[in-house]
C-alpha positions as semicolon CSV with decimal commas, in nm:
position;residue;x (nm);y (nm);z (nm)
1;X;9,320;9,014;10,216
2;X;9,546;9,256;9,944
3;X;9,841;9,440;10,051
4;X;10,012;9,708;9,811
5;X;10,426;9,805;9,839
6;X;10,527;10,043;9,658
7;X;10,905;9,932;9,524
8;X;11,280;10,134;9,576
9;X;11,576;10,047;9,483
10;X;11,846;9,995;9,730
11;X;11,972;10,334;9,688
12;X;11,668;10,508;9,770
13;X;11,534;10,583;9,432
14;X;11,135;10,508;9,319
15;X;11,164;10,611;8,915
16;X;11,214;10,307;8,722
17;X;11,234;10,204;8,335
18;X;11,094;9,817;8,347
19;X;11,099;9,519;8,137
20;X;10,839;9,261;8,170
21;X;10,755;8,921;8,036
22;X;10,385;8,910;8,132
23;X;10,380;8,515;7,922
24;X;10,703;8,387;8,129
25;X;10,575;8,622;8,471
26;X;10,953;8,793;8,492
27;X;11,031;9,155;8,495
28;X;11,393;9,386;8,599
29;X;11,323;9,738;8,710
30;X;11,612;9,984;8,672
31;X;11,639;10,299;8,835
32;X;11,870;10,588;8,647
33;X;12,156;10,532;8,860
34;X;12,196;10,192;8,677
35;X;12,127;9,958;8,953
36;X;11,906;9,655;8,825
37;X;11,643;9,481;9,029
38;X;11,452;9,154;8,915
39;X;11,102;9,178;9,077
40;X;11,037;8,950;9,300
41;X;11,086;8,547;9,190
42;X;11,256;8,617;8,838
43;X;11,535;8,494;8,977
44;X;11,405;8,164;8,954
45;X;11,361;8,192;8,577
46;X;11,529;8,466;8,466
47;X;11,853;8,307;8,279
48;X;11,628;8,067;8,114
49;X;11,388;8,341;7,976
50;X;11,628;8,569;7,865
51;X;11,889;8,383;7,665
52;X;11,699;8,429;7,296
53;X;11,566;8,772;7,377
54;X;11,532;9,035;7,640
55;X;11,205;9,141;7,814
56;X;10,991;9,425;7,607
57;X;11,058;9,756;7,777
58;X;10,755;9,908;7,857
59;X;10,687;10,234;7,767
60;X;10,370;10,483;7,866
61;X;10,123;10,599;7,581
62;X;10,292;10,950;7,646
63;X;10,644;10,848;7,548
64;X;10,800;10,834;7,867
65;X;10,937;10,515;8,015
66;X;10,983;10,611;8,331
67;X;10,760;10,438;8,642
68;X;10,672;10,394;8,984
69;X;10,606;10,042;9,044
70;X;10,339;9,927;9,299
71;X;10,294;9,510;9,374
72;X;9,933;9,483;9,490
73;X;9,948;9,140;9,687
74;X;9,618;8,895;9,710
75;X;9,629;8,631;9,966
76;X;9,519;8,293;10,019
77;X;9,308;8,187;10,364
78;X;9,651;8,047;10,521
79;X;9,802;8,392;10,504
80;X;10,052;8,296;10,205
81;X;10,040;8,479;9,844
82;X;9,837;8,384;9,577
83;X;9,921;8,641;9,358
84;X;10,070;8,986;9,258
85;X;9,946;9,253;9,043
86;X;10,213;9,519;8,894
87;X;10,135;9,825;8,816
88;X;10,294;10,078;8,646
89;X;10,247;10,450;8,714
90;X;10,408;10,689;8,447
91;X;10,598;10,960;8,617
92;X;10,560;11,191;8,310
93;X;10,150;11,180;8,303
94;X;10,066;10,968;8,575
95;X;9,861;10,709;8,329
96;X;9,882;10,350;8,423
97;X;9,987;10,146;8,106
98;X;9,832;9,804;8,136
99;X;9,976;9,587;8,419
100;X;10,049;9,192;8,474
101;X;9,997;8,981;8,725
102;X;10,267;8,709;8,884
103;X;10,100;8,400;9,014
104;X;10,218;8,209;9,263
105;X;10,158;7,848;9,308
106;X;10,446;7,768;9,593
107;X;10,485;7,821;9,927
108;X;10,674;7,985;10,156
109;X;10,598;8,313;10,001
110;X;10,750;8,539;10,306
111;X;11,030;8,669;10,059
112;X;10,830;8,790;9,815
113;X;10,698;9,077;10,046
114;X;11,025;9,095;10,228
115;X;11,259;9,135;9,893
116;X;10,975;9,232;9,651
117;X;11,300;9,414;9,438
118;X;11,602;9,164;9,386
119;X;11,942;9,340;9,296
120;X;12,113;9,164;9,016
121;X;12,447;9,297;8,907
122;X;12,484;9,159;8,548
123;X;12,137;9,059;8,429
124;X;12,241;9,028;8,033
125;X;12,482;8,737;8,087
126;X;12,441;8,502;7,780
127;X;12,545;8,128;7,849
128;X;12,843;7,986;7,667
129;X;12,685;7,792;7,354
130;X;12,835;7,588;7,042
131;X;12,667;7,555;6,716
132;X;12,852;7,402;6,433
133;X;12,716;7,366;6,109
134;X;12,787;7,103;5,804
135;X;12,780;7,056;5,461
136;X;12,727;6,654;5,498
137;X;12,542;6,363;5,267
138;X;12,318;6,129;5,494
139;X;12,611;5,867;5,551
140;X;12,778;6,145;5,745
141;X;12,543;6,215;5,956
142;X;12,504;5,821;6,022
143;X;12,900;5,821;6,063
144;X;12,898;6,079;6,324
145;X;12,582;5,943;6,456
146;X;12,751;5,565;6,498
147;X;13,099;5,763;6,652
148;X;12,868;5,925;6,939
149;X;12,695;5,582;6,988
150;X;12,962;5,330;6,945
151;X;13,307;5,503;7,054
152;X;13,118;5,755;7,323
153;X;12,872;5,540;7,432
154;X;12,607;5,788;7,433
155;X;12,233;5,697;7,466
156;X;11,982;5,877;7,213
157;X;11,660;6,090;7,253
158;X;11,431;6,242;6,995
159;X;11,175;6,487;7,038
160;X;10,832;6,297;7,076
161;X;10,506;6,411;7,228
162;X;10,569;6,173;7,523
163;X;10,969;6,275;7,519
164;X;11,018;5,883;7,594
165;X;11,410;5,771;7,537
166;X;11,484;5,606;7,214
167;X;11,668;5,312;7,165
168;X;12,028;5,329;7,042
169;X;12,003;5,485;6,667
170;X;12,055;5,255;6,415
171;X;11,855;5,436;6,147
172;X;11,954;5,425;5,753
173;X;12,042;5,799;5,710
174;X;12,047;5,705;5,338
175;X;11,723;5,668;5,290
176;X;11,569;5,967;5,459
177;X;11,725;6,278;5,636
178;X;11,753;6,207;6,022
179;X;11,536;6,375;6,257
180;X;11,655;6,620;6,554
181;X;11,867;6,353;6,757
182;X;11,995;6,443;7,101
183;X;12,309;6,280;7,253
184;X;12,411;6,228;7,612
185;X;12,702;6,015;7,799
186;X;12,465;6,095;8,091
187;X;12,141;5,876;8,175
188;X;11,810;6,097;8,089
189;X;11,511;5,958;8,164
190;X;11,343;6,216;7,892
191;X;11,470;6,582;7,748
192;X;11,338;6,869;7,926
193;X;10,983;7,019;7,820
194;X;11,166;7,317;7,650
195;X;11,191;7,423;7,321
196;X;11,559;7,413;7,297
197;X;11,656;7,143;7,551
198;X;11,979;7,128;7,436
199;X;12,003;7,455;7,603
200;X;11,937;7,341;7,975
201;X;12,071;6,974;8,011
202;X;12,391;6,786;7,906
203;X;12,252;6,701;7,590
204;X;12,406;6,712;7,191
205;X;12,190;6,772;6,932
206;X;12,240;6,705;6,559
207;X;11,952;6,895;6,374
208;X;11,697;6,742;6,102
209;X;11,901;6,883;5,846
210;X;11,850;7,256;5,634
211;X;11,751;7,158;5,304
212;X;11,905;7,364;5,029
213;X;11,752;7,344;4,618
214;X;12,080;7,370;4,405
215;X;12,062;7,269;4,000
216;X;12,070;6,937;3,949
217;X;11,947;6,846;4,328
218;X;11,974;6,938;4,733
219;X;12,250;7,033;4,939
220;X;12,178;6,967;5,321
221;X;12,336;7,139;5,595
222;X;12,337;7,000;5,913
223;X;12,363;7,178;6,248
224;X;12,529;6,989;6,598
225;X;12,473;7,201;6,892
226;X;12,536;7,199;7,268
227;X;12,603;7,418;7,575
228;X;12,887;7,448;7,796
229;X;12,677;7,635;8,054
230;X;12,346;7,600;8,164
231;X;12,120;7,836;8,338
232;X;12,094;7,829;8,681
233;X;11,847;8,045;8,857
234;X;12,001;8,406;8,689
235;X;12,317;8,278;8,684
236;X;12,528;7,984;8,483
237;X;12,669;7,646;8,596
238;X;12,895;7,473;8,355
239;X;12,847;7,130;8,218
240;X;12,910;6,798;8,450
241;X;13,288;6,703;8,368
242;X;13,136;6,368;8,164
243;X;12,942;6,602;7,934
244;X;13,219;6,827;7,877
245;X;13,467;6,569;7,811
246;X;13,214;6,380;7,571
247;X;13,138;6,735;7,352
248;X;13,544;6,800;7,347
249;X;13,566;6,468;7,204
250;X;13,307;6,486;6,925
251;X;13,425;6,825;6,841
252;X;13,789;6,724;6,808
253;X;13,661;6,416;6,629
254;X;13,491;6,653;6,385
255;X;13,810;6,888;6,312
256;X;13,972;6,617;6,254
257;X;13,771;6,415;5,998
258;X;13,602;6,678;5,810
259;X;13,670;7,026;5,671
260;X;13,682;7,382;5,815
261;X;13,714;7,581;5,464
262;X;13,420;7,819;5,625
263;X;13,532;7,873;5,942
264;X;13,657;7,753;6,319
265;X;13,301;7,661;6,358
266;X;13,216;7,416;6,034
267;X;13,293;7,044;5,961
268;X;13,195;6,991;5,599
269;X;13,220;6,696;5,352
270;X;13,482;6,870;5,151
271;X;13,309;6,695;4,808
272;X;12,972;6,826;4,928
273;X;13,111;7,207;4,994
274;X;13,275;7,181;4,665
275;X;12,931;7,090;4,511
276;X;12,758;7,359;4,728
277;X;13,060;7,662;4,649
278;X;13,067;7,590;4,302
279;X;12,685;7,703;4,239
280;X;12,559;7,899;4,570
281;X;12,710;8,264;4,637
282;X;12,919;8,279;4,976
283;X;12,655;8,493;5,160
284;X;12,393;8,219;5,122
285;X;12,665;7,955;5,215
286;X;12,737;8,086;5,524
Protein backbone atom coordinates (compact mmCIF):
# COMPACT_ATOMS: atom_id res chain seq x y z
CA UNK A 1 0.00 0.00 0.00
CA UNK A 2 1.32 3.43 -0.97
CA UNK A 3 0.18 7.02 -0.63
CA UNK A 4 1.61 10.30 -1.98
CA UNK A 5 1.49 13.79 -0.48
CA UNK A 6 2.50 17.06 -2.16
CA UNK A 7 4.21 19.24 0.45
CA UNK A 8 2.84 22.72 1.08
CA UNK A 9 4.21 25.37 3.41
CA UNK A 10 1.90 26.83 6.09
CA UNK A 11 1.81 30.01 3.96
CA UNK A 12 0.45 28.02 1.02
CA UNK A 13 3.53 27.94 -1.21
CA UNK A 14 4.60 24.66 -2.80
CA UNK A 15 8.03 25.70 -4.15
CA UNK A 16 11.04 25.07 -1.91
CA UNK A 17 14.77 25.19 -1.63
CA UNK A 18 15.83 21.88 -0.13
CA UNK A 19 18.66 20.62 2.06
CA UNK A 20 19.01 16.87 2.59
CA UNK A 21 21.42 14.62 4.45
CA UNK A 22 20.78 11.23 2.89
CA UNK A 23 22.94 9.31 5.34
CA UNK A 24 21.37 10.79 8.48
CA UNK A 25 17.89 10.98 6.90
CA UNK A 26 17.11 14.57 7.81
CA UNK A 27 15.95 17.40 5.61
CA UNK A 28 14.92 21.06 5.61
CA UNK A 29 12.72 22.87 3.07
CA UNK A 30 12.51 26.66 2.80
CA UNK A 31 9.89 28.55 0.81
CA UNK A 32 10.62 31.85 -0.95
CA UNK A 33 9.01 33.75 1.95
CA UNK A 34 11.76 32.46 4.22
CA UNK A 35 9.66 29.95 6.15
CA UNK A 36 11.66 26.88 7.18
CA UNK A 37 10.19 23.43 7.79
CA UNK A 38 11.82 20.15 8.82
CA UNK A 39 10.91 17.07 6.80
CA UNK A 40 9.06 14.27 8.56
CA UNK A 41 10.85 13.28 11.81
CA UNK A 42 13.99 15.37 11.19
CA UNK A 43 13.36 17.35 14.41
CA UNK A 44 14.45 14.34 16.47
CA UNK A 45 17.98 14.51 15.04
CA UNK A 46 18.35 17.98 13.54
CA UNK A 47 20.45 19.74 16.19
CA UNK A 48 22.79 16.77 16.49
CA UNK A 49 23.34 16.52 12.74
CA UNK A 50 23.80 20.23 12.02
CA UNK A 51 26.36 21.18 14.67
CA UNK A 52 29.37 20.55 12.47
CA UNK A 53 27.95 21.27 9.01
CA UNK A 54 24.72 22.00 7.20
CA UNK A 55 23.06 19.35 5.04
CA UNK A 56 23.78 19.74 1.35
CA UNK A 57 21.68 22.22 -0.62
CA UNK A 58 20.10 20.34 -3.53
CA UNK A 59 20.55 21.73 -7.05
CA UNK A 60 19.17 20.32 -10.29
CA UNK A 61 21.44 19.53 -13.25
CA UNK A 62 19.87 22.47 -15.06
CA UNK A 63 21.21 24.77 -12.35
CA UNK A 64 17.87 25.55 -10.68
CA UNK A 65 17.42 25.11 -6.95
CA UNK A 66 13.66 25.37 -6.46
CA UNK A 67 11.60 22.18 -6.20
CA UNK A 68 8.24 20.75 -5.54
CA UNK A 69 8.48 18.10 -2.82
CA UNK A 70 6.44 14.90 -3.03
CA UNK A 71 6.43 12.31 -0.26
CA UNK A 72 5.61 8.72 -1.23
CA UNK A 73 4.64 6.61 1.80
CA UNK A 74 4.95 2.83 1.98
CA UNK A 75 3.02 1.05 4.72
CA UNK A 76 3.42 -2.15 6.72
CA UNK A 77 0.65 -4.70 7.03
CA UNK A 78 -0.46 -3.11 10.31
CA UNK A 79 -0.98 0.26 8.61
CA UNK A 80 2.08 1.96 10.09
CA UNK A 81 4.54 3.78 7.83
CA UNK A 82 7.50 1.62 6.76
CA UNK A 83 9.39 4.23 4.69
CA UNK A 84 8.96 7.54 2.90
CA UNK A 85 10.52 8.33 -0.49
CA UNK A 86 11.33 12.04 -0.85
CA UNK A 87 10.77 13.06 -4.48
CA UNK A 88 12.04 16.42 -5.79
CA UNK A 89 10.52 17.93 -8.94
CA UNK A 90 12.57 20.77 -10.44
CA UNK A 91 10.35 23.78 -11.06
CA UNK A 92 12.52 24.91 -14.00
CA UNK A 93 12.91 21.78 -16.12
CA UNK A 94 10.52 19.32 -14.39
CA UNK A 95 13.38 16.83 -13.99
CA UNK A 96 13.33 14.70 -10.85
CA UNK A 97 16.80 14.66 -9.22
CA UNK A 98 17.82 11.55 -7.28
CA UNK A 99 15.68 11.27 -4.16
CA UNK A 100 16.32 9.85 -0.74
CA UNK A 101 14.35 7.49 1.48
CA UNK A 102 13.51 7.92 5.16
CA UNK A 103 13.29 4.47 6.78
CA UNK A 104 10.85 4.35 9.70
CA UNK A 105 11.46 1.76 12.42
CA UNK A 106 9.09 2.92 15.17
CA UNK A 107 5.40 3.34 15.93
CA UNK A 108 3.04 5.13 16.00
CA UNK A 109 3.62 7.00 12.74
CA UNK A 110 0.42 9.05 12.32
CA UNK A 111 2.32 12.32 12.75
CA UNK A 112 4.35 11.63 9.60
CA UNK A 113 1.11 11.78 7.61
CA UNK A 114 -0.64 14.49 9.57
CA UNK A 115 2.36 16.87 9.70
CA UNK A 116 4.91 16.01 6.98
CA UNK A 117 6.41 19.51 7.28
CA UNK A 118 7.41 20.62 10.77
CA UNK A 119 7.84 24.41 10.98
CA UNK A 120 11.05 25.64 12.63
CA UNK A 121 11.89 29.29 13.22
CA UNK A 122 15.68 29.06 13.69
CA UNK A 123 17.14 25.97 12.05
CA UNK A 124 20.80 26.97 12.43
CA UNK A 125 21.16 27.40 16.17
CA UNK A 126 24.46 26.10 17.56
CA UNK A 127 25.27 24.80 21.00
CA UNK A 128 27.60 26.71 23.30
CA UNK A 129 30.86 24.75 23.45
CA UNK A 130 34.22 25.47 25.01
CA UNK A 131 37.66 24.57 23.62
CA UNK A 132 40.84 25.37 25.55
CA UNK A 133 44.26 24.66 24.05
CA UNK A 134 47.39 24.13 26.10
CA UNK A 135 51.08 23.76 25.34
CA UNK A 136 51.94 21.30 28.09
CA UNK A 137 54.40 18.73 29.18
CA UNK A 138 52.94 15.29 29.95
CA UNK A 139 53.29 16.07 33.66
CA UNK A 140 50.92 19.03 33.20
CA UNK A 141 48.28 16.69 31.76
CA UNK A 142 48.87 14.38 34.72
CA UNK A 143 48.48 17.28 37.13
CA UNK A 144 45.19 18.38 35.54
CA UNK A 145 43.81 14.83 35.43
CA UNK A 146 44.65 14.31 39.09
CA UNK A 147 42.90 17.57 40.01
CA UNK A 148 39.77 16.43 38.16
CA UNK A 149 39.75 12.96 39.69
CA UNK A 150 41.00 13.96 43.13
CA UNK A 151 39.69 17.38 44.12
CA UNK A 152 36.61 17.29 41.86
CA UNK A 153 35.98 13.51 42.23
CA UNK A 154 35.48 13.00 38.50
CA UNK A 155 35.03 9.58 36.94
CA UNK A 156 37.13 8.73 33.91
CA UNK A 157 36.09 7.05 30.68
CA UNK A 158 38.19 6.13 27.70
CA UNK A 159 37.21 5.65 24.07
CA UNK A 160 37.42 1.87 23.68
CA UNK A 161 35.66 -0.55 21.30
CA UNK A 162 33.23 -1.70 23.99
CA UNK A 163 32.95 1.83 25.51
CA UNK A 164 33.37 0.45 29.04
CA UNK A 165 34.09 2.75 31.96
CA UNK A 166 37.70 3.00 33.05
CA UNK A 167 39.05 3.09 36.56
CA UNK A 168 40.24 6.40 37.98
CA UNK A 169 43.25 7.37 35.90
CA UNK A 170 46.62 6.61 37.39
CA UNK A 171 48.67 6.55 34.20
CA UNK A 172 52.29 7.59 33.90
CA UNK A 173 51.83 10.62 31.63
CA UNK A 174 55.55 11.24 31.70
CA UNK A 175 56.39 8.15 29.65
CA UNK A 176 53.68 8.28 26.96
CA UNK A 177 51.07 10.94 26.06
CA UNK A 178 47.58 9.96 27.13
CA UNK A 179 44.89 8.73 24.79
CA UNK A 180 41.69 10.77 24.74
CA UNK A 181 40.14 10.75 28.21
CA UNK A 182 36.68 11.88 29.29
CA UNK A 183 35.95 13.18 32.79
CA UNK A 184 32.51 13.52 34.35
CA UNK A 185 31.06 14.18 37.81
CA UNK A 186 27.96 12.27 36.66
CA UNK A 187 27.71 8.48 36.72
CA UNK A 188 27.87 7.21 33.12
CA UNK A 189 28.07 3.53 32.29
CA UNK A 190 29.50 4.22 28.83
CA UNK A 191 30.24 6.96 26.36
CA UNK A 192 27.55 7.99 23.85
CA UNK A 193 28.02 6.08 20.59
CA UNK A 194 28.90 9.19 18.56
CA UNK A 195 32.13 10.57 17.12
CA UNK A 196 32.45 13.42 19.67
CA UNK A 197 30.75 12.28 22.89
CA UNK A 198 31.77 15.45 24.78
CA UNK A 199 29.31 17.37 22.55
CA UNK A 200 26.31 15.28 23.61
CA UNK A 201 26.85 14.33 27.27
CA UNK A 202 28.21 15.78 30.55
CA UNK A 203 31.83 15.05 29.66
CA UNK A 204 35.05 17.05 29.68
CA UNK A 205 37.52 15.76 27.12
CA UNK A 206 41.28 15.84 27.59
CA UNK A 207 42.67 14.98 24.18
CA UNK A 208 45.68 13.02 23.21
CA UNK A 209 48.19 15.76 22.37
CA UNK A 210 48.88 17.02 18.88
CA UNK A 211 52.60 16.59 18.30
CA UNK A 212 54.49 19.43 16.66
CA UNK A 213 58.04 18.78 15.48
CA UNK A 214 60.36 21.62 16.43
CA UNK A 215 64.17 21.86 16.37
CA UNK A 216 65.50 19.78 19.23
CA UNK A 217 62.34 17.77 19.91
CA UNK A 218 58.55 17.90 20.09
CA UNK A 219 55.96 20.35 21.35
CA UNK A 220 52.71 18.88 22.69
CA UNK A 221 49.44 20.77 22.16
CA UNK A 222 46.53 19.48 24.27
CA UNK A 223 42.84 20.25 23.82
CA UNK A 224 40.34 20.49 26.69
CA UNK A 225 36.77 20.45 25.35
CA UNK A 226 33.26 20.39 26.79
CA UNK A 227 29.77 21.61 25.96
CA UNK A 228 27.65 23.92 28.08
CA UNK A 229 24.61 22.99 26.00
CA UNK A 230 23.70 19.70 24.33
CA UNK A 231 21.28 18.92 21.46
CA UNK A 232 17.71 18.03 22.31
CA UNK A 233 15.66 17.47 19.16
CA UNK A 234 15.98 20.69 17.15
CA UNK A 235 16.81 22.78 20.25
CA UNK A 236 19.40 22.69 23.02
CA UNK A 237 19.29 22.18 26.74
CA UNK A 238 21.77 23.22 29.40
CA UNK A 239 24.03 20.63 30.93
CA UNK A 240 23.07 19.39 34.44
CA UNK A 241 24.00 21.83 37.25
CA UNK A 242 26.51 19.33 38.63
CA UNK A 243 28.42 19.32 35.36
CA UNK A 244 28.22 23.09 34.91
CA UNK A 245 29.80 23.54 38.35
CA UNK A 246 32.42 20.90 37.55
CA UNK A 247 33.43 22.46 34.23
CA UNK A 248 33.56 25.96 35.74
CA UNK A 249 35.87 24.73 38.52
CA UNK A 250 38.08 23.05 35.92
CA UNK A 251 38.26 26.20 33.78
CA UNK A 252 38.98 28.37 36.84
CA UNK A 253 41.76 26.01 37.92
CA UNK A 254 43.37 26.16 34.48
CA UNK A 255 43.19 29.95 34.52
CA UNK A 256 44.78 30.10 37.97
CA UNK A 257 47.62 27.67 37.25
CA UNK A 258 48.52 28.31 33.60
CA UNK A 259 49.15 31.16 31.20
CA UNK A 260 46.63 32.66 28.76
CA UNK A 261 49.15 34.78 26.87
CA UNK A 262 47.92 33.41 23.51
CA UNK A 263 44.28 34.32 24.23
CA UNK A 264 41.31 33.77 26.56
CA UNK A 265 40.85 30.07 25.70
CA UNK A 266 44.44 28.98 26.31
CA UNK A 267 46.17 27.48 29.36
CA UNK A 268 49.85 27.07 28.58
CA UNK A 269 52.77 25.98 30.68
CA UNK A 270 54.74 29.28 30.45
CA UNK A 271 58.06 27.52 29.92
CA UNK A 272 56.65 25.32 27.15
CA UNK A 273 55.01 28.26 25.43
CA UNK A 274 58.23 30.28 25.63
CA UNK A 275 60.08 27.35 24.04
CA UNK A 276 57.50 27.08 21.23
CA UNK A 277 57.17 30.85 20.74
CA UNK A 278 60.88 31.22 20.14
CA UNK A 279 60.79 28.76 17.23
CA UNK A 280 57.32 28.55 15.63
CA UNK A 281 55.76 31.49 13.74
CA UNK A 282 52.65 32.91 15.43
CA UNK A 283 50.16 31.67 12.79
CA UNK A 284 51.29 28.08 13.43
CA UNK A 285 51.32 28.43 17.24
CA UNK A 286 47.65 29.45 17.35
